[in-house]
C-alpha positions, 0 to 999 in steps of 0.5 A, spaced: 261 178 233 264 171 235 269 168 230 270 161 229 277 162 227 281 168 225 279 169 217 284 176 216 290 171 218 289 166 214 287 172 208 293 175 209 298 168 210 293 166 203 296 172 200 304 171 202 303 164 201 300 166 193 305 170 193 311 166 194 308 161 189 307 166 184 315 168 185 317 161 185 313 160 178 316 167 175 322 166 177 323 160 175 321 162 168 325 168 168 331 165 170 329 159 164 328 165 159 334 169 160 338 162 161 336 160 154 338 166 150 344 166 154 346 159 152 343 160 145 351 162 144 354 156 147 348 151 144 350 155 138 359 152 138 358 146 140 354 144 134 358 148 130 365 146 125 370 150 130 371 143 133 373 140 127 376 146 125 381 145 131 383 138 129 385 139 123 390 145 126 392 141 130 393 136 125 396 140 120 401 145 125 401 141 132 400 145 138 403 151 137 399 151 131 393 150 135 395 156 141 395 160 135 389 159 132 385 159 138 388 166 140 385 168 134 379 164 133 372 168 131 369 164 138 362 167 139 360 172 144 358 168 151 363 163 150 369 161 153 373 155 149 378 151 152 384 146 150 385 143 155 391 137 156 391 132 160 393 135 167 385 139 165 391 145 163 388 150 158 394 150 152 394 158 153 395 157 160 389 161 162 384 159 168 378 154 169 372 158 172 373 154 180 366 153 180 368 148 174 375 145 175 372 140 179 366 137 174 372 138 168 378 134 172 372 128 174 368 129 166 371 132 161 378 130 162 378 124 167 384 120 170 390 117 166 388 111 163 392 105 162 395 103 154 393 096 155 385 098 157 380 097 152 375 100 155 375 108 154 369 112 159 364 117 155 367 125 156 364 131 156 367 134 151 370 132 143 377 130 144 383 133 139 389 128 138 395 131 135 400 128 131 405 125 136 398 121 139 397 127 145 390 128 146 387 135 147 379 135 151 376 140 146 372 144 152 366 149 150 363 154 156 358 159 157 363 165 160 357 169 163 354 162 167 355 163 175 351 160 181 347 167 181 346 167 173 348 173 170 346 180 172 341 180 167 338 174 170 339 177 177 335 184 174 330 179 172 330 176 178 329 183 182 323 186 177 319 178 179 321 180 186 318 187 186 312 186 182 310 181 187 311 184 194 308 190 190 302 187 189 302 183 196 303 189 199 297 193 195 293 187 197 294 187 204 293 194 204 286 193 201 284 188 205 287 192 212 289 199 211 283 202 207 278 198 213 282 202 219 283 208 216 275 208 214 274 206 223 279 211 224 275 217 221 269 215 224 273 215 231 276 222 229 269 224 227 265 220 234 271 225 238 269 231 235 262 229 237 258 227 231 255 222 234 251 220 228 259 217 225 258 210 224 263 205 220 260 204 212 256 196 212 261 195 207 266 194 213 262 192 219 259 186 215 265 184 213 267 176 217 273 177 219 276 181 226 276 187 222 268 187 220 267 185 228 270 191 230 267 196 226 261 192 228 262 193 236 264 200 234 258 202 231 254 199 236 258 203 242 256 209 238 249 207 237 249 205 244 253 212 245 248 217 242 243 213 245 245 214 252 247 222 250 240 223 248 236 220 253 241 224 258 237 230 254 231 228 255 232 227 263 236 233 263 229 237 261 223 233 263 227 233 270 227 241 270 218 239 267 218 236 274 222 240 278 218 247 275 211 245 278 213 243 286 218 249 286 213 254 283 207 252 287 213 252 294 214 260 291 206 261 292 205 257 298 212 262 301 208 268 298 202 267 302 205 266 308 209 272 307 204 276 306 199 273 313 203 272 320 201 265 320 200 259 315 195 255 317 195 247 318 194 246 311 198 250 308 204 248 311 202 240 309 202 243 302 208 245 304 211 238 306 207 234 301 211 239 295 218 239 299 216 231 299 215 230 292 222 233 290 225 228 295 222 223 292 224 226 284 231 228 287 232 221 290 229 217 284 234 221 279 239 218 283 237 212 284 236 212 276 243 215 274 247 209 279 243 204 275 244 207 268 252 205 269 254 198 270 255 198 276 255 191 281 249 190 285 249 186 292 248 178 291 245 175 297 241 170 298 232 173 298 227 169 300 221 172 295 216 171 298 217 173 305 219 180 301 213 181 298 209 179 303 212 183 307 211 189 301 204 188 300 203 188 307 206 195 307 201 197 302 195 195 303 194 202 307 195 205 300 190 201 297 185 202 302 185 209 301 184 209 294 178 203 296 182 196 292 185 191 296 192 187 294 191 179 293 197 175 294 199 169 292 206 166 292 209 160 292 213 157 297 221 157 297 221 163 292 230 163 292 233 168 289 240 172 290 241 179 288 240 185 293 233 185 298 234 193 298 234 194 290 229 188 289 223 191 293 224 198 291 224 195 283 217 192 286 214 197 290 215 202 284 211 197 280 206 195 286 204 203 288 203 204 280 198 199 279 194 202 286 194 209 282 191 206 277 187 201 279 179 203 279 176 204 287 173 197 288 178 193 284 183 188 286 189 188 285 193 181 284 200 179 285 203 172 284 209 170 285 210 163 282 217 158 280 217 157 271 224 152 270 231 156 271 226 162 272 222 166 279 216 171 274 213 175 279 206 178 276 202 185 278 196 185 274 191 190 275 183 193 272 185 200 270 183 203 263 190 200 262 195 203 255 195 202 249 198 196 245 203 201 241 206 204 249 206 197 253 215 198 251 216 205 252 212 206 258 219 204 261 222 209 258 223 216 263 219 221 264 214 217 258 206 220 259 202 215 254 198 221 250 191 224 252 193 222 259 194 226 265 200 227 269 200 224 277 204 229 281 204 222 286 210 219 282 217 222 280 216 219 272 222 213 273 219 208 278 217 203 271 224 205 269 228 204 275 224 197 276 226 196 269 234 197 270 234 192 277 232 186 275 237 187 268 242 188 273 240 182 276 240 178 269 233 178 268 227 182 265 220 186 265 214 186 261 208 189 261 202 186 257 195 188 256 189 183 261 184 180 257 178 184 261 182 190 261 187 193 265 195 191 265 199 186 267 207 187 269 212 181 269 218 180 272 223 175 270 229 173 276 233 167 275 232 162 281 238 161 285 243 156 282 243 150 289 236 149 288 235 149 280 233 142 278 238 137 275 
């Protein structure tokens, strides 16, 4: 399954982006709530009559009285009250928090003013004027307010961060961890020998990288199951195919042992059985080799010449069955491939047609070019096969139900032929003829330099 873009990447990126956005929004909300609670006393103190009380004390008792009042005043929790002179010094000698020092000097106390000035800038704190005319700034500050907020603010932000991280981790684990664990379980089951191990369709059907990986695993597992089942069937059929000639050889050997000399007919029979075993074993090795995706030789092959030579070689066998071969091949049928494998595949198809062709019939071999392909058709007038078995005849050792097993072939001819054409990027199919018989069509890609522009 080809993916136009990396859906899993974008899904995780979306989760992280939403997490960051949620953290920012929840963090701002948390800071706002905590700050509003912490600054409640600060706002209440600024709006309280505390400053007027300080002004009254300063007017009545002067600076010493104001100092005594400031030491014993009932100041709300979380708030600090400073009374600053013109030099930004607290009358009790306390240090202003460093983060507020510059702000206090510039905007609360301000630089000294000239006596003749008739303009006074706005100050951010009330001014207290003593009996001697000295001015003091009445400054109220939140005692726990810092750059990172109070401990409660930090704890709130930490809780929000943990909640967001846990939510994102759960989403990513659900999107990635669970499918990976399921895929790992299926892989382990397959490794233990359970051929039916598959990843559930809920994961294999996902439209992301994990879904594609699960689908590829299911395809691989299905192919492995098919290959193993095919190998078991192949071994069973092979044992059956070899058991018959071995039994006949054993009988012929027993007869030869009972008599002093074997007749020419018996010797020919032994040679025939040995030849049949040789063909069965040779076809089995060839089929096994083609079952593996091994590269084939790439040579320029003139297909019409190869077909003509093959038909001339098989003419003798056709005549022995009282039928003839008719060849129609166009010119310049050039393909790229292994000439030996291609001849072997076409020979299997042609011999199969000769084997089932009735006496006095004609086997038609036609090779034509069709667009970018070359198609080779071998047609006979034999009994054919039922339509539901047209695909199964290319399986190893398949026999149409109700037919008598032939002793001429190995049972692998058409299976080998299909593997050969598939190895050459072609194909092989079977169809029923309108007038009766079977038609097998092979398709091969034409040589690239001969393709029409």
